[in-house]
C-alpha positions in Angstrom: 24.9 19.3 -12.6 26.6 21.7 -14.9 28.2 25.1 -14.4 24.5 26.9 -15.3 22.7 24.9 -13.3 21.4 22.8 -16.0 21.0 19.3 -15.3 21.1 17.0 -18.7 19.2 13.5 -18.4 19.4 11.0 -20.9 16.5 8.6 -21.4 16.1 5.7 -23.2 14.8 5.7 -26.6 11.4 4.0 -26.0 9.8 5.2 -22.7 6.3 5.1 -22.7 6.0 6.4 -19.1 7.2 9.8 -20.0 4.9 10.0 -23.3 1.7 11.8 -22.1 -0.3 10.3 -25.0 0.7 6.7 -24.0 -0.5 7.7 -20.6 -3.8 9.0 -22.1 -4.0 5.9 -24.7 -3.5 3.3 -21.4 -6.4 4.8 -19.6 -8.5 5.1 -22.8 -7.9 1.4 -23.7 -8.1 -0.2 -19.9 -10.3 2.1 -18.2 -12.5 3.9 -20.4 -13.5 1.2 -23.2 -16.2 -1.3 -22.5 -15.6 -4.6 -23.6 -18.5 -4.6 -26.0 -16.6 -1.6 -27.7 -14.2 -4.4 -29.2 -17.0 -6.4 -31.0 -16.8 -4.6 -34.2 -14.7 -2.2 -36.0 -17.6 0.6 -35.9 -18.2 0.0 -32.3 -14.8 0.8 -31.4 -14.5 4.0 -33.7 -17.9 5.0 -32.3 -16.6 4.8 -28.6 -13.3 6.2 -29.4 -14.8 9.1 -31.0 -16.9 9.7 -28.3 -14.2 9.5 -25.6 -11.9 11.9 -27.8 -14.7 14.3 -28.5 -15.5 15.0 -24.6 -12.0 14.6 -23.5 -10.8 18.2 -22.3 -14.3 19.2 -21.3 -14.7 16.6 -18.7 -12.0 14.7 -17.4 -13.3 11.4 -16.0 -12.9 10.5 -12.5 -10.9 7.6 -13.2 -7.9 9.6 -15.2 -4.6 9.6 -13.5 -1.5 10.9 -15.4 0.8 8.8 -13.2 0.6 5.1 -13.7 
């Protein structure tokens, strides 16, 4: 710890567990999308648009920030 009470900690260049968008994408990909959403490009687009449009208005029960 430095003289000013400041702790500098270096993290690896690729560290998805510390990146909130990576955590969100993991939830979307593995918990909120259904297998049939992956059948066509359009069905995947529609499902993602729906998830992102409603995210923030209602947080699904299975959303966890910790992985």
